[in-house]
C-alpha positions as CSV (number, residue, x, y, z in Angstrom):
1,M,66.8,115.3,119.5
2,G,70.5,115.3,119.6
3,R,71.3,112.8,122.4
4,V,74.3,111.5,120.4
5,N,75.2,114.6,118.4
6,G,78.5,114.3,116.7
7,K,79.1,110.6,117.6
8,V,80.1,108.0,115.0
9,A,78.6,104.5,115.3
10,I,79.3,101.2,113.6
11,I,76.4,98.8,113.6
12,T,76.9,95.2,112.6
13,G,74.0,93.4,111.1
14,G,72.8,96.9,110.3
15,A,71.0,96.2,107.0
16,R,67.7,95.0,108.5
17,G,65.8,94.1,111.6
18,M,67.1,95.5,114.9
19,G,70.3,96.7,113.3
20,A,68.4,98.9,110.8
21,A,66.2,100.3,113.7
22,H,69.4,101.1,115.6
23,A,70.9,102.9,112.6
24,R,67.7,105.0,112.0
25,L,67.3,106.1,115.6
26,L,71.0,106.9,116.2
27,E,71.1,109.0,113.1
28,S,67.9,110.8,114.0
29,E,69.5,111.7,117.3
30,G,72.6,113.3,115.7
31,A,75.0,110.4,115.1
32,R,76.7,109.4,111.8
33,V,76.2,105.7,111.3
34,V,78.1,103.0,109.4
35,I,75.8,100.1,108.4
36,A,78.1,97.1,108.4
37,D,76.6,93.9,106.9
38,I,77.0,91.2,104.2
39,L,73.6,92.1,102.8
40,E,74.9,94.7,100.3
41,Q,71.7,95.5,98.5
42,E,69.7,96.0,101.7
43,G,72.5,97.8,103.4
44,Q,73.1,100.3,100.6
45,A,69.4,100.9,100.3
46,L,69.1,101.8,104.0
47,A,72.2,104.1,103.8
48,T,70.5,105.9,100.9
49,E,67.3,106.1,102.8
50,I,68.9,107.6,105.8
51,G,71.0,110.1,103.8
52,D,74.4,111.8,104.1
53,H,75.0,110.8,107.7
54,A,75.0,107.1,106.9
55,K,77.3,104.8,104.9
56,F,77.2,101.1,104.0
57,V,80.4,99.1,104.3
58,R,80.4,95.4,103.6
59,L,81.5,93.4,106.6
60,D,81.8,89.7,107.2
61,V,81.9,89.8,111.0
62,T,83.9,86.6,111.2
63,N,86.8,88.1,109.1
64,A,89.5,90.1,110.9
65,A,90.6,91.9,107.7
66,D,87.0,93.1,107.1
67,W,86.9,94.5,110.6
68,E,90.1,96.5,110.0
69,N,88.6,97.8,106.7
70,V,85.3,98.9,108.3
71,V,87.1,100.8,111.0
72,S,89.4,102.4,108.5
73,E,86.4,103.3,106.2
74,T,84.5,104.8,109.1
75,E,87.4,106.9,110.3
76,S,88.1,108.2,106.8
77,T,84.5,109.1,106.1
78,F,83.1,110.3,109.5
79,G,86.1,110.5,111.9
80,H,86.8,108.7,115.2
81,V,84.6,105.8,116.2
82,N,82.6,106.5,119.3
83,V,80.1,103.7,119.4
84,L,80.2,100.0,118.3
85,V,76.9,98.0,118.3
86,N,77.7,94.3,117.9
87,N,74.3,93.4,116.7
88,A,74.9,90.7,114.0
89,G,73.8,87.2,115.0
90,I,72.0,84.0,113.9
91,T,70.0,81.2,115.5
92,M,69.2,77.6,114.6
93,N,66.4,75.6,116.1
94,K,68.0,72.2,116.1
95,S,68.6,69.7,118.9
96,I,72.1,68.9,120.2
97,E,71.8,65.5,118.5
98,K,70.8,66.9,115.1
99,I,73.0,70.1,114.8
100,S,76.2,69.4,112.8
101,E,79.6,70.5,113.9
102,E,79.8,72.8,110.9
103,E,76.5,74.4,111.8
104,Y,77.6,74.8,115.4
105,R,80.9,76.4,114.5
106,K,79.1,78.8,112.2
107,I,76.9,80.0,115.1
108,V,80.0,80.4,117.3
109,D,81.8,82.4,114.6
110,I,78.9,84.8,113.9
111,N,77.6,85.3,117.4
112,Q,80.7,85.0,119.5
113,V,83.9,85.4,117.5
114,S,82.6,88.4,115.7
115,V,82.0,90.2,119.1
116,F,85.6,89.5,120.1
117,L,86.9,90.8,116.7
118,G,84.8,93.9,116.9
119,M,86.0,94.8,120.3
120,K,89.6,94.0,119.5
121,T,89.5,96.2,116.4
122,V,87.7,99.3,117.8
123,A,89.5,99.4,121.1
124,P,92.7,101.1,119.7
125,A,90.5,103.6,117.8
126,M,88.5,104.4,120.9
127,K,91.7,104.7,123.1
128,K,93.0,107.4,120.8
129,Q,90.1,109.6,121.9
130,N,90.0,108.5,125.5
131,G,86.5,107.0,125.4
132,G,83.7,105.2,123.6
133,S,80.7,102.9,124.1
134,I,80.6,99.2,123.0
135,I,77.1,97.7,123.1
136,N,77.0,93.9,122.7
137,I,73.6,92.5,121.8
138,S,73.2,89.3,123.7
139,S,69.8,87.8,124.4
140,I,67.7,86.6,127.3
141,N,69.3,83.3,126.3
142,G,72.5,84.7,127.6
143,L,70.8,84.6,131.0
144,V,68.6,81.5,130.8
145,G,68.6,78.3,128.6
146,G,67.4,78.0,125.1
147,A,68.5,76.5,121.8
148,I,72.0,74.8,121.7
149,G,74.5,77.0,119.9
150,Y,72.5,80.2,120.3
151,T,72.4,80.0,124.1
152,D,76.1,79.1,124.4
153,T,77.2,82.0,122.3
154,K,74.9,84.5,124.0
155,F,76.3,83.5,127.4
156,A,79.7,84.0,125.9
157,V,78.8,87.5,124.8
158,R,77.7,88.3,128.3
159,G,81.0,87.1,129.7
160,M,83.2,88.9,127.1
161,T,81.3,92.1,127.9
162,K,82.3,91.9,131.5
163,A,85.9,91.0,130.8
164,A,86.3,93.8,128.2
165,A,84.5,96.3,130.5
166,L,87.1,95.7,133.2
167,E,90.0,95.9,130.8
168,L,88.9,99.0,128.9
169,S,87.4,101.0,131.7
170,P,90.7,102.8,132.5
171,Y,90.6,104.2,128.9
172,G,87.1,105.6,129.3
173,I,85.6,102.9,127.2
174,R,82.3,101.5,128.4
175,V,81.1,98.0,127.5
176,N,77.6,96.7,128.2
177,S,75.4,93.9,127.0
178,V,71.7,94.1,126.0
179,H,69.5,91.1,126.5
180,P,66.4,91.2,124.3
181,G,63.5,88.8,124.6
182,V,61.3,88.0,121.6
183,I,61.7,90.8,119.1
184,E,59.8,91.2,115.8
185,T,62.7,90.7,113.3
186,P,63.4,88.5,110.3
187,M,65.3,86.0,112.5
188,I,62.1,84.9,114.3
189,A,60.4,84.4,110.9
190,Q,62.7,81.6,110.0
191,E,60.9,78.4,109.0
192,D,62.7,76.4,111.7
193,S,61.9,79.0,114.4
194,K,58.6,80.8,113.8
195,D,56.2,78.2,115.1
196,A,58.2,77.8,118.3
197,I,58.4,81.6,118.7
198,K,54.7,82.0,118.2
199,E,53.9,79.5,120.9
200,F,56.5,80.9,123.3
201,S,55.2,84.5,122.9
202,K,52.0,83.4,124.6
203,H,53.9,83.2,127.9
204,I,55.4,86.7,127.8
205,P,54.0,88.7,130.8
206,N,53.5,91.7,128.5
207,R,51.5,89.5,126.2
208,R,53.3,90.6,123.0
209,V,56.4,90.5,121.0
210,A,58.6,93.6,121.1
211,K,59.2,96.0,118.2
212,P,62.9,96.5,117.2
213,E,62.6,100.2,118.0
214,E,62.0,99.4,121.6
215,V,65.5,97.8,121.8
216,S,66.9,100.7,119.8
217,N,65.8,103.1,122.6
218,L,68.0,101.2,125.0
219,V,70.9,101.2,122.5
220,L,70.5,104.9,122.2
221,Y,70.7,105.3,126.0
222,L,73.9,103.2,126.1
223,A,75.4,105.1,123.1
224,S,74.8,108.4,124.8
225,E,76.5,110.1,127.7
226,E,73.4,109.5,129.8
227,S,74.8,106.1,130.6
228,S,78.2,107.4,131.5
229,Y,78.5,105.4,134.7
230,S,77.3,102.1,133.3
231,T,79.8,99.5,132.3
232,G,80.0,95.7,132.5
233,A,76.3,95.7,133.0
234,E,73.4,93.6,131.6
235,F,70.3,95.5,130.3
236,V,67.3,93.2,129.9
237,I,64.4,94.1,127.6
238,D,62.1,91.1,127.6
239,G,58.6,92.1,128.5
240,G,59.0,90.4,131.9
241,L,60.1,86.9,130.7
242,T,63.1,86.5,133.0
243,A,61.1,87.9,135.9
244,Q,59.0,84.7,136.1
């Protein structure tokens, strides 16, 4: 208990799936958490479940004004922002010939531009206190190929992480990326993805899909001072997939 005592964390896509698991674990280890999502009903329900150390703030991760608001609301409720978990993301299992420009740009905005906006907005807040931890949730598809759109943006998250880590390191701000494999979340239950995921999971060396809580344990480590010398790094949690 208490590995992140007193820290304040913003978690995007925090209303369900991995984001909700991150929020529950960080709060249980002493953090105050802001659940930032467009899913108002689910986000508010989770904040109520967690209790006084959690707050829901509506956030469209593609909107700069929303980002300014979530940081302002966080600071006014809980104090300085110590941790940002850029967790929000979408996927679409369409070929390069069938995906539309509009669909492609939507993936880029949610998976890539949102990470840029999040880092840009929290950086001044973290500089004021001479430190912080930004955790960007990428994917193993930020390391190896996968679906068009999703792969492209997850590679971009990996690159942005390294660029931001170098820029922000003098201010005591650490920036790392997390690369999950197949995780049991609502995303993999999508009609256009679930059959492909089921077949793909047969090839995982650990022979199973991971639980969201297993990724949360890694997020907790990066949010805590235990990872004080880690920045610009890639943390893979994939059951051995990329080791093959």
